C-alpha positions in Angstrom: 44.0 24.2 0.0 44.1 20.4 -1.0 41.0 21.1 -3.4 42.9 24.1 -5.0 45.9 22.0 -6.0 43.9 19.2 -7.2 42.0 21.4 -9.6 45.0 22.7 -10.8 46.6 19.5 -11.4 43.5 18.4 -13.2 43.2 21.3 -15.2 47.2 21.0 -16.3 46.7 17.4 -16.8 43.3 17.2 -18.6 44.0 20.5 -20.8 42.2 23.6 -21.8 39.5 21.7 -23.9 38.8 19.1 -21.1 38.6 21.6 -17.7 35.4 19.9 -16.9 36.8 16.4 -17.5 38.2 13.7 -14.7 41.9 13.1 -13.4 42.0 9.8 -11.6 45.3 7.7 -10.8 44.9 4.0 -10.5 46.6 1.7 -8.0 49.8 1.4 -10.1 50.2 5.5 -10.0 49.3 6.1 -13.8 47.2 9.0 -14.2 43.7 8.3 -16.3 41.1 11.2 -18.0 38.1 11.0 -19.4 35.3 13.7 -20.9 33.2 13.1 -18.0 33.7 11.8 -14.4 36.2 8.8 -13.9 36.3 6.2 -10.9 38.7 3.4 -10.0 37.0 0.0 -10.1 37.7 -2.7 -7.6 39.6 -4.5 -10.2 41.9 -1.4 -10.6 40.2 -0.5 -14.0 39.2 3.2 -14.6 36.2 4.0 -16.1 34.9 7.2 -17.1 31.5 8.5 -18.4 31.4 9.4 -22.1 29.5 12.8 -21.4 30.8 16.1 -20.6 30.5 16.6 -17.0 28.7 13.1 -17.0 28.9 11.0 -13.5 29.8 7.9 -12.8 28.6 5.6 -9.8 28.6 1.7 -8.5 25.1 0.3 -8.5 23.9 -2.4 -5.7 26.5 -5.3 -7.0 29.4 -3.0 -7.6 28.9 -2.4 -11.3 29.6 0.9 -12.8 27.1 3.2 -13.9 27.6 6.5 -16.1 25.8 9.5 -17.6 25.8 8.0 -21.5 28.0 5.1 -21.3 31.1 3.6 -19.3 34.3 4.0 -21.4 37.5 3.4 -20.1 40.1 5.8 -19.1 42.6 6.7 -21.4 46.4 8.0 -20.6 46.3 9.5 -24.1 43.7 12.3 -23.1 45.9 13.4 -20.3 47.9 16.3 -21.3 51.3 16.9 -19.2 52.0 20.6 -18.1 54.6 22.3 -19.9 
């Protein structure tokens, strides 16, 4: 059930055009979205892949690696539900 609620929330916040996009909440409780998958870094920053459906991961020394390029998550990409 939690997965279904999370998917609905992501779709509502990321909008129709970005239904495959990611939604991440930072440690301060703010939401960030991206075109591809996003993740929280240990320093509190949110990074996302700039590719649709692109993946993100950490390498063996804790640096973000992304399909395409890693870009900061943006609150402006998120769309509030009506």
